[in-house]
C-alpha positions as MATLAB code, in Angstrom:
seq = 'MLGFSKVQWNTLHLTWVAFFLTFVAWFNMAPFNSTIMHALGLSAAEINILMVCNVALTIPARIVIGFWVDKHGPQKVFSGLLVFSALVSFAFSLAHDFNTLLITRLLMGIVGGGFVVGIKMIAEWFPPEKMGTAQGIYAGWGNFGSAFAAFSLPLVAYAFTEDIGWRVATGLSGIACLIWAGIYYRFCPDAPGKGQHFLVDLHGVIEVTSHRDLILQILLLVPLYGAISLFIWKLSGHPLALISNSLAMALILGMALLFFLNALRCWQSNVPRLHHPVPEEEKYAFSQIVILSLVYALTFGSELAVISMFPQFLENTFALTVQVAGTLGSSFAIMNLITRPGGGWISDRFGRRRTLFILVLGASLCYWGMGEMDKSWSLTTTILLSVTCSIFLQAGNGACFAVIPQISRPLTGKLAGMAGAYGSVGAVFFLTLFSFMTPQIFFKIIAGYAFLVFLCLFFLKPFSASRNNN';
ca = [
      -0.054   -0.217    0.241;
       1.092    3.794   -1.204;
       4.272    1.745   -2.350;
       6.378    1.926    1.055;
       9.138   -0.521    1.544;
       9.256   -2.175    4.692;
      11.617   -0.386    6.041;
       9.884    2.893    5.352;
       6.929    1.506    6.815;
       9.124    0.459    9.855;
      10.520    3.826   10.227;
       7.280    5.723    9.439;
       5.336    3.596   12.643;
       8.197    4.404   14.936;
       8.440    7.426   14.395;
       4.867    8.940   14.192;
       4.163    6.755   17.653;
       7.475    8.720   19.476;
       5.747   11.909   18.232;
       2.321   10.681   19.304;
       3.734   10.093   22.628;
       5.547   13.163   23.253;
       2.020   14.709   22.385;
       0.212   12.925   25.177;
       3.073   13.677   27.257;
       2.914   17.781   26.434;
      -0.687   17.791   26.664;
      -1.242   15.585   29.448;
      -2.254   18.282   31.609;
      -5.490   19.747   29.954;
      -8.099   17.078   30.747;
      -6.703   17.623   34.329;
      -6.831   21.879   34.724;
     -10.361   22.239   36.801;
      -8.788   18.970   38.563;
      -5.773   20.283   39.658;
      -7.136   23.527   40.493;
      -9.356   22.416   43.323;
      -6.805   19.390   44.472;
      -3.798   22.380   44.761;
      -5.759   25.340   45.915;
      -4.728   26.991   42.784;
      -6.835   29.990   41.270;
      -7.590   29.947   37.523;
      -4.683   32.466   36.443;
      -3.050   30.354   38.041;
      -4.231   27.731   35.793;
      -4.221   30.117   33.161;
      -0.262   30.581   33.217;
       0.162   27.156   33.347;
      -1.138   26.700   30.043;
       0.613   29.122   28.544;
       3.609   28.016   30.340;
       3.017   25.039   28.180;
       3.444   26.050   24.950;
       6.024   29.281   25.919;
       9.285   27.538   25.312;
       8.571   25.702   22.348;
       9.396   28.333   19.718;
      13.208   28.740   21.601;
      13.236   24.831   21.651;
      12.792   23.980   17.812;
      15.883   26.257   17.231;
      17.740   24.065   19.977;
      16.066   21.103   18.729;
      16.479   21.850   14.923;
      20.272   21.930   15.519;
      20.877   19.138   17.434;
      18.808   16.988   14.828;
      21.193   17.885   12.084;
      24.383   17.259   14.157;
      23.608   14.282   15.702;
      20.482   12.468   13.672;
      17.258   12.328   14.796;
      17.583    8.881   16.345;
      19.389   10.077   18.831;
      17.801   12.952   18.917;
      14.246   11.957   19.655;
      14.899    9.188   22.307;
      16.932   11.587   24.471;
      13.597   14.156   24.169;
      11.517   10.924   25.069;
      13.638   10.167   28.016;
      13.262   14.152   28.423;
       9.368   14.218   28.333;
       9.080   10.969   30.523;
      11.287   12.820   33.497;
       8.836   15.895   33.383;
       6.261   13.575   33.246;
       7.507   11.966   36.590;
       8.368   15.422   38.084;
       4.818   17.188   36.974;
       2.793   14.415   38.548;
       5.085   14.070   42.008;
       4.242   18.466   42.284;
       2.527   19.721   45.537;
       2.482   23.467   44.817;
       2.252   26.188   41.639;
       5.891   27.162   41.651;
       6.765   23.286   40.857;
       3.870   22.987   38.414;
       5.178   25.945   36.559;
       9.045   24.773   36.216;
       7.597   21.355   34.874;
       5.137   22.844   32.309;
       7.796   25.239   31.287;
      10.082   22.423   30.437;
       7.330   20.418   28.735;
       6.741   22.968   26.477;
      10.637   21.726   24.854;
       9.259   18.942   24.260;
       6.639   20.458   21.614;
       9.517   21.142   19.577;
       9.993   17.489   18.638;
       7.926   17.892   15.646;
      11.271   18.587   13.336;
      12.901   15.380   14.445;
      10.403   13.482   13.024;
      10.024   15.281    9.831;
      13.888   14.572    9.568;
      13.686   11.316    9.759;
      10.865   11.077    7.168;
      12.756   13.199    4.879;
      16.054   11.488    5.261;
      13.810    7.527    4.316;
      11.421    8.708    1.941;
      12.230   10.158   -1.963;
      10.635   13.824   -2.665;
       7.239   12.292   -4.810;
       6.294   10.202   -1.239;
       7.559   12.673    1.049;
       3.942   14.515    1.270;
       2.311   11.392    2.108;
       4.499    9.928    4.764;
       4.806   13.631    6.106;
       1.172   13.915    6.218;
       0.617   10.461    8.180;
       3.360   11.341   10.294;
       1.944   14.797   11.568;
      -1.693   13.590   11.714;
      -1.347   10.029   13.516;
       1.119   11.951   15.924;
      -0.709   15.220   16.745;
      -3.547   12.687   17.033;
      -1.559   12.173   20.673;
      -3.223   15.325   22.367;
      -6.682   13.963   21.815;
      -5.794   10.282   23.245;
      -4.374   11.943   26.202;
      -8.087   14.268   26.384;
     -10.067   10.986   26.588;
      -7.349    8.599   27.816;
      -5.793   10.067   30.873;
      -9.111   10.735   32.493;
      -9.974    7.520   31.995;
      -7.379    6.130   34.050;
      -7.695    8.933   37.043;
     -11.520    7.554   37.414;
     -10.199    4.554   39.003;
      -8.116    6.490   41.583;
      -9.472    9.566   43.825;
      -9.187   13.239   43.044;
      -5.711   13.973   44.380;
      -4.006   10.805   43.227;
      -5.541   10.130   40.057;
      -3.963   13.012   37.751;
      -0.780   11.967   39.214;
      -0.996    8.574   38.170;
      -2.381    9.351   34.394;
       0.161   12.154   33.612;
       2.965    9.672   35.612;
       2.081    6.628   33.144;
       2.193    8.996   30.311;
       5.906    9.465   31.234;
       6.149    5.442   31.976;
       5.147    4.986   28.075;
       7.301    7.759   26.951;
      10.628    6.378   28.488;
       9.645    2.888   27.234;
       9.666    4.042   23.832;
      12.592    5.822   23.746;
      14.366    2.452   24.426;
      12.105    0.734   21.455;
      13.003    3.810   19.446;
      16.669    3.935   19.944;
      17.087    0.188   18.987;
      14.875   -0.303   15.795;
      14.898    3.398   14.149;
      18.329    3.642   12.921;
      18.825    7.478   10.567;
      19.336    6.797    7.121;
      22.668    6.561    5.728;
      25.076    9.260    4.441;
      21.631   11.481    4.166;
      22.158   13.794    7.485;
      22.911   16.830    5.247;
      20.221   16.442    2.309;
      16.885   18.112    4.679;
      18.190   20.013    7.271;
      15.725   21.837    9.436;
      18.359   24.316   11.708;
      16.043   26.698   12.611;
      18.233   29.768   13.039;
      15.990   32.284   11.175;
      18.703   32.278    8.811;
      17.258   31.694    5.123;
      18.650   32.302    1.812;
      16.306   35.148    0.003;
      16.638   36.326   -3.334;
      16.092   40.265   -3.567;
      16.584   43.315   -0.645;
      12.785   43.429   -0.135;
      12.739   39.882    0.413;
      15.684   40.500    3.311;
      13.466   42.629    5.142;
      10.126   40.759    4.901;
      12.524   37.837    6.353;
      13.714   39.995    9.467;
      10.034   41.244    9.700;
       8.709   37.320   10.026;
      11.172   37.159   12.878;
       9.759   39.803   14.877;
       6.558   37.886   16.047;
       8.957   34.987   17.298;
      10.580   37.053   19.825;
       7.818   38.965   20.425;
       5.929   35.545   21.289;
       8.289   34.941   24.365;
       8.583   38.913   25.090;
       4.481   38.566   25.721;
       4.611   35.792   27.546;
       7.698   37.344   30.009;
       5.591   40.176   30.535;
       2.375   37.697   31.563;
       4.730   36.995   34.510;
       5.281   39.878   35.782;
       2.364   41.102   37.192;
      -0.631   40.125   34.424;
      -2.303   38.797   36.243;
      -0.101   37.555   38.824;
       3.045   38.638   39.690;
       5.862   35.559   39.469;
       9.016   37.747   38.313;
       9.657   41.580   38.957;
       9.259   43.916   36.529;
      13.168   44.783   36.713;
      13.778   41.183   35.980;
      11.093   41.216   33.101;
      12.662   44.172   31.461;
      15.861   42.289   31.881;
      14.376   39.358   29.674;
      12.516   41.686   27.271;
      15.638   43.778   26.341;
      17.649   40.066   26.202;
      14.789   39.452   24.139;
      15.125   42.283   21.359;
      19.103   41.674   21.218;
      18.928   38.443   20.396;
      16.421   39.286   17.540;
      18.759   42.340   16.647;
      21.479   39.393   16.551;
      19.337   37.313   14.419;
      18.920   40.247   11.956;
      22.229   40.978   11.731;
      23.082   37.614   10.760;
      20.117   37.642    8.108;
      21.640   40.736    6.668;
      25.311   39.068    6.826;
      24.349   35.834    5.104;
      22.354   37.314    2.571;
      24.068   40.890    1.527;
      26.938   39.638    0.064;
      24.955   37.240   -2.061;
      22.571   39.999   -3.427;
      25.590   41.759   -4.875;
      25.279   39.455   -7.659;
      22.829   38.025  -10.042;
      20.502   35.440   -8.575;
      19.561   32.456  -11.383;
      16.668   32.402  -12.529;
      15.765   29.193  -11.367;
      16.446   30.191   -7.731;
      14.346   32.932   -7.513;
      10.895   32.622   -4.880;
       8.796   35.354   -3.180;
       9.292   35.273    0.066;
       6.419   36.594    0.873;
       4.441   33.330   -0.004;
       6.086   31.832    3.370;
       4.704   34.946    5.306;
       1.238   34.242    4.259;
       1.524   30.258    4.929;
       3.151   31.344    8.573;
      -0.026   33.231    9.101;
      -2.570   30.605    7.963;
       0.180   27.771   10.197;
      -0.304   30.327   13.287;
      -4.069   30.000   12.777;
      -4.439   26.614   11.753;
      -1.981   24.828   14.212;
      -1.863   27.665   16.625;
      -5.547   28.081   17.768;
      -5.713   24.345   17.680;
      -3.067   24.017   20.133;
      -4.737   26.643   22.072;
      -8.384   25.419   21.763;
      -7.394   21.985   22.912;
      -5.353   23.522   26.456;
      -8.699   24.631   26.995;
     -11.531   23.060   25.297;
     -12.383   20.555   28.395;
     -12.300   23.143   31.106;
     -14.892   25.225   29.359;
     -17.147   22.176   28.629;
     -16.629   20.692   32.261;
     -17.706   24.544   33.607;
     -20.393   25.392   30.859;
     -22.235   21.917   30.935;
     -21.318   20.850   34.727;
     -19.834   17.584   33.260;
     -17.265   15.408   35.539;
     -13.557   15.265   34.612;
     -13.898   12.039   32.608;
     -16.867   13.113   30.347;
     -15.353   16.549   29.330;
     -12.075   14.974   28.943;
     -13.655   12.639   26.116;
     -15.918   15.047   25.039;
     -12.976   17.722   24.474;
     -10.774   15.278   22.837;
     -13.253   15.734   19.870;
     -11.002   18.485   19.102;
      -8.164   16.725   18.409;
      -9.709   13.225   17.193;
      -9.761   13.593   14.132;
      -6.252   14.526   13.086;
      -5.903   11.109   12.533;
      -7.345   11.875    8.585;
      -7.984   14.880    8.584;
      -4.256   16.361    8.352;
      -3.143   13.705    5.489;
      -6.668   14.213    3.863;
      -5.532   17.744    3.984;
      -2.406   17.140    2.312;
      -4.463   14.810   -0.716;
      -6.993   17.117   -1.266;
      -4.521   20.137   -2.190;
      -2.573   17.471   -4.180;
      -5.925   16.691   -5.580;
      -7.962   19.919   -6.132;
      -5.247   22.897   -6.306;
      -3.436   24.003   -3.305;
      -4.407   27.531   -3.475;
      -7.986   26.908   -3.557;
      -8.028   24.507   -0.833;
      -7.007   26.731    1.316;
      -9.517   29.351    0.677;
     -11.903   26.949    1.099;
     -10.548   25.455    4.740;
      -9.800   28.733    6.065;
     -12.733   30.505    5.571;
     -14.393   27.505    6.612;
     -12.507   27.712   10.227;
     -13.638   31.364   10.459;
     -17.464   30.871   10.518;
     -16.881   27.926   12.633;
     -15.036   29.884   15.149;
     -17.396   32.697   14.922;
     -20.223   30.011   15.736;
     -18.111   28.732   17.999;
     -18.241   32.269   20.360;
     -21.978   32.006   20.712;
     -21.892   28.210   22.610;
     -22.881   28.850   25.909;
     -25.474   26.639   28.481;
     -28.542   27.226   26.439;
     -26.911   25.181   23.661;
     -27.365   21.744   23.696;
     -24.415   19.286   24.451;
     -24.735   17.435   20.590;
     -24.486   21.084   18.893;
     -21.739   21.909   20.533;
     -19.528   19.098   20.007;
     -20.658   18.842   16.112;
     -19.675   22.201   15.683;
     -16.776   22.014   17.586;
     -15.909   18.880   15.207;
     -16.048   20.462   11.988;
     -14.142   23.322   12.813;
     -11.566   21.336   13.844;
     -11.837   19.461   10.647;
     -11.114   22.930    8.307;
      -8.082   23.273   11.222;
      -6.384   19.792   10.274;
      -6.806   19.692    7.180;
      -5.594   23.426    6.947;
      -1.930   22.346    8.619;
      -1.860   19.694    5.761;
      -2.775   21.752    3.008;
      -0.453   24.366    4.381;
       2.315   22.071    4.244;
       1.707   20.760    0.832;
       2.606   24.283   -0.453;
       5.344   24.763    1.343;
       8.066   22.681   -1.115;
       5.974   24.293   -4.320;
       8.254   27.521   -3.049;
      11.595   26.950   -3.317;
      12.345   22.930   -2.943;
      15.897   23.211   -2.010;
      15.004   25.282    1.414;
      12.052   23.263    2.161;
      13.542   22.032    5.436;
      14.370   25.872    6.310;
      10.600   27.149    5.120;
       8.973   24.595    6.954;
      10.609   25.082    9.891;
       9.539   28.528   10.110;
       6.149   28.199    9.174;
       6.402   25.329   12.180;
       7.282   27.939   15.048;
       4.525   30.072   13.792;
       1.978   27.468   14.941;
       3.682   27.618   19.122;
       3.511   31.589   18.119;
      -0.056   31.628   17.914;
      -0.299   29.249   20.748;
       0.981   31.558   22.887;
      -0.756   34.566   21.565;
      -4.118   32.905   21.750;
      -3.257   31.490   25.027;
      -2.262   34.819   26.541;
      -5.886   36.776   25.106;
      -7.649   33.742   26.509;
      -6.680   35.009   29.929;
      -7.868   37.908   29.883;
     -11.102   37.233   28.467;
     -14.204   35.004   27.948;
     -13.931   31.831   26.044;
     -17.472   33.201   23.964;
     -14.929   36.531   22.999;
     -11.926   34.330   22.099;
     -13.281   32.414   20.149;
     -14.262   35.546   18.298;
     -11.157   36.969   17.831;
      -9.795   33.548   16.570;
     -12.159   33.656   14.066;
     -11.016   37.629   13.298;
      -7.702   36.873   12.619;
      -8.820   33.557   10.533;
     -10.975   35.987    8.197;
      -7.603   38.264    7.877;
      -5.839   35.244    7.161;
      -8.271   34.286    4.381;
      -7.768   37.818    2.631;
      -3.990   37.642    3.210;
      -4.396   34.351    0.691;
      -5.685   36.118   -2.184;
      -1.679   37.122   -2.293;
      -0.724   33.563   -2.365;
       0.802   33.259   -6.157;
      -0.901   30.058   -7.632;
       1.497   27.462   -8.629;
       3.066   26.139  -11.876;
      -0.400   24.295  -13.744;
       1.808   21.680  -15.041;
       1.995   20.415  -11.247;
      -1.378   20.548  -10.633;
      -0.678   22.940   -7.873;
      -3.242   26.425   -8.313;
];
């Protein structure tokens, strides 16, 4: 089936399960927001901060992990990341105060950067004509881990008391990661001699073909550092003062310095090249990756944000138990098994640009409808609308990454890394907004952003008709 060899199938299955388990660990808190709040006497503001912490370090983690995977290979890095996931899960399950929860959720955000490891492994083992399908299966089935955490972990916790159950469930996710780390290291070797064929180095330095594109690249870095600065600002007293204003200012200035240094590296790397004529076959419009980064901030970033808060929203709105809210809350991610690969397939068959238009507009309309959800709605209607919205988003993820290789094939790894980082940027911004408003307003703001992304798609250039990419 699909023309994959036995080695390719083994690599794909071992890798998507590794990604799946990191997502289970990454989102093992989401089903227990209310439980932890009651068990440890936390406030709603503290829970909101923990949700933001869970995604904050994913942005810089992608850079570090991208460097490591290029240098050491995906086998070692993914195995190590699974061990790290296990250790953080164990520490989280043993936490008895807010500070320990804060540290462990920050560290767990690093696990979210593991997506790029599997991208590298799949790219090494699959030829270009099969890579889109393989990457879609890897990403879609791996992302299902967030849904699996939402419906399975509360069922595990149900067999124990409220104070113990969440600890057992989150600790169990760590044990699964630890076991798979050994399996992955033993049975999933790197492809021989291909380590430099598909770089995922995410230092923000991408070869451009015009001075205008160089400025766009530098501007595209602003939200990456801005998201981390926003998180630091939130910790300084919005709404809880967890760090002093002077420390927050120093850290934000540090982010500004890092941005300046990154922008300088972009300038120094590209300006000498631009003094010479760029071959016609190497030219591409960087504005295209800007648009796709905004798309991914919507489709993946808002998905991460909603997954983090949706079980708690259902629990509070419809007076559900933790187990029922977790099971129903998983509906927002459960379709990932087929919708993300399906989005890539639809994009190949019916046109990449056309598919993005439909999916982004559909997500905007669904989010606007979700902004009307309250206790007067039936639970069935709420879940149906939410599932519909998630289908548009997850298919949009697949469709977005189906477009990226068409922009500049030699730069696919770096362009994919930039767009992927914007998924985490979107999650940080959306979850920060959520901490200041009601769920209804939160959903409508995402709907407004989705409509702006829809308008941006009019500037996405059609692709070559010979590739059936219109």
